[in-house]
N, C-alpha and C positions, 0 to 999 in steps of 0.2 A: 946408251941405246944407239944403235946404228940408224942411219937415215932410212926412211921408208922408201920402198920401190912401188911404183904404180902399175897395176895389172888390170887388163880388161878380160873379164871372164868370158867363157864360151857363150853365155846367154846375153852378153853385151853389158852387163853390170860392171861397174868400176870399183876397185878397192885398192888400198895401200897395205903393204905388209912389211913387217920387220921380223926376220927369222930369229929363232931361238938362239941365244948365246950360252945357255946353261941347260943341261938335261933335267928331266923330272919336274918341269914347271908347267903349270896350267896354261894352255893357249887362251888368249883373251880376245873376244870379238867386240869391237868398239862401234857403237851406234850413236851418231850425233843427234843433236836436237833439230827442231823445225827451222828451216832456212839455213841450216849449216851444210857442211860437206865433209868429205873424208879426211881433210887436212886439220879440221878443228879439234880433233880429239888427242892429238899427239902431245900437247903440253900436259894434259891430264895423265896420259899414258906414261910419260917420262917420269912423273912423280910416283907412279904405281909400279914402275918397271921391276919385274921379278927375274928378267932374263929369259922368259918364255916367249913363244911365238905371239905376235900381236897383229891383228888384222882390223883395219878400219874401213868400213863399207860406206860408199856414197848412197844416199837415199835414192829411191827409184822414181820420184816424181818431182819436177821442177817446182820451186816455191820461192818467190822473191828472187834474191840473188843467189839462193842456194837450192836445197832439196828438202823433200819431205818423205815420210814413210807411207803416207796415204794421200790420195787425191782429195781436194777440197777440205783440207785439214781444219779450216776454221769452223766447219760445220760438223765434221764426223770424228774429230780427234778423240772423243771420250768413249767411243764404242769399240769393244774388243774385235768384233767381226769386221770393222773397217780396215783392219790390218791383214786380213786373210791373204789377199793377193800378194802383198809384200812378203809375207812369211814364206809363201811358196817360192818366190824369187830368191829369197835369202837362203833357203835350203839348197838351191842350185849353186849359189855362190860358195857355200860351205863345201859342197862336193868338189868344186874347182880348187879350193884351198887344199882339200885332202889329197887330190891328185898331185898337186905341186909339192906338198910338204910331207905327206904321210901322217898328218895330224889324226889323233884319235878323237873323234867328235864327242865321245862320251865324257871326256875330261874338260870340255869347253866351259869357259865362264864368259857370260855376256855382260858387258858394261854399257849401260845406256844412259845418256844425259837427256833430261827433260822428255821430249817426245820419244827419244831413243829408248828411254826406260819403258815406256808404254809398248814400244815395238818389241823389246826384250821379253816382256811378260806375255805378249801375244804369241811370240815365237816359241817360248818355253812351254806354253800351254798346248800348242798345236804340232810341234815337231814330232816326227815319228821316233826320234831318239831324244833323250833329255840331257840338257847341260847339267854340270855339277852345281852351278850357282848363277845367280843374277845379281848384279850390282846396279842399283837404281840411284843415280845421282841427280838430285833436284827434279825427280820425275813424278809420275802419277800412274795409278793402276786403272786401266780402262774398265768401263762397266761391262759385265758379262760373266759367264760361267768360268769358274776357276779350276774345273776338272782338268787334270794333266799337269798342274803345277805342284801337286802335293809332295813330291819327292825332291824338289829343288830348294836349296838353301838360298836365302835372300839377305843381302846387306843393303840397307837404305840409308843414304846420307842426305840431309836436307838442312837448309838454312832457315832459321826462325824469322828472318827478314825477307824471305823470298817474295819478290813482287810479281813473279810470273806464275808460279805454282805455289799457292798458299800452303803454309805449314798444316793447316787444318785439312786440306785436300790430301796431303801426304799421310797424315795420321789416320784418315778414313781408309786409305789404301792399306796401310800397315794392319789396321784392325781387321779388315776383311781377310787379308792373308792369314793372320793368326787364327781367326775364327774357322778358317778352312783347314787348320792343322799344318800350315806351312811355316817353318821356322824363319823368323825375321830378326836380324840385329839392326836396331834403329839408332842412328847417330844424328843428333841435332847440334847445330853450331850457330853462333851469333853472326851470321853472314846473310847475303842475298841469294841470288839465283846462281849458285855455284857450289862446289863441294870443298870443304875446309881441309886444311892440313891435318887437323885433329881426326876428322873422319877418314882421311886417306890412310893415316896410321892404323886406324881400326880395320880398314879394308885389307891392309897388308897382313895383319895378324889373322883376320878371318879367312883369307884365301889360303893361308898355310895349313889350316886344319881341314881343308877339303881333301878327300881321297884323290889320288892321281895314279894312273898307270905308268910304270917306268918307261914303257916303250912308246909313249904317245906320239913321238916325233922322230922322223928319220931325216937325216941331213940330205 
């Protein structure tokens, strides 16, 4: 995978991007966890690398030494509507990426780690267009209506020893999605707050079965 380049979008948001090296691959939007930043996701992305466009976005609110997807995350992290403002900003970032790359937004896959997974679910629910899939890595599903997520496929990878987001929390989220008719592939591994190589192999197989438009990216 090539080194990412840093870009400042027209709305002032910051993201890093690695252009596609192979045609016909899904673009992947990377969303870091609480107090992380846009650089944190590249190790994970390199293990998942399919040769498609990859974009890692910096959270929109300062948090500790990094960033968050919502303000006052320690109080509001579990509510879906807490992410509404960030979802609107993220849509503008995606438009910026489209202008620069020609990406077809309907082929987009969102990969969120921890709080970034919650952000991915909130975005998938509210976006005016729908991504092909959401990958939740050690994440959680915020409380709230799931209308808008029903046509999105989900891969959820979680550690049974996760000390930040308990496995039981993940299982509740998976059960809620499935009860709403949303297809979920759930991978558990004997690790903590990270995604395992076993689950990453599952992601690689899962992403290959998602439909993709052949013209999604122009050089």
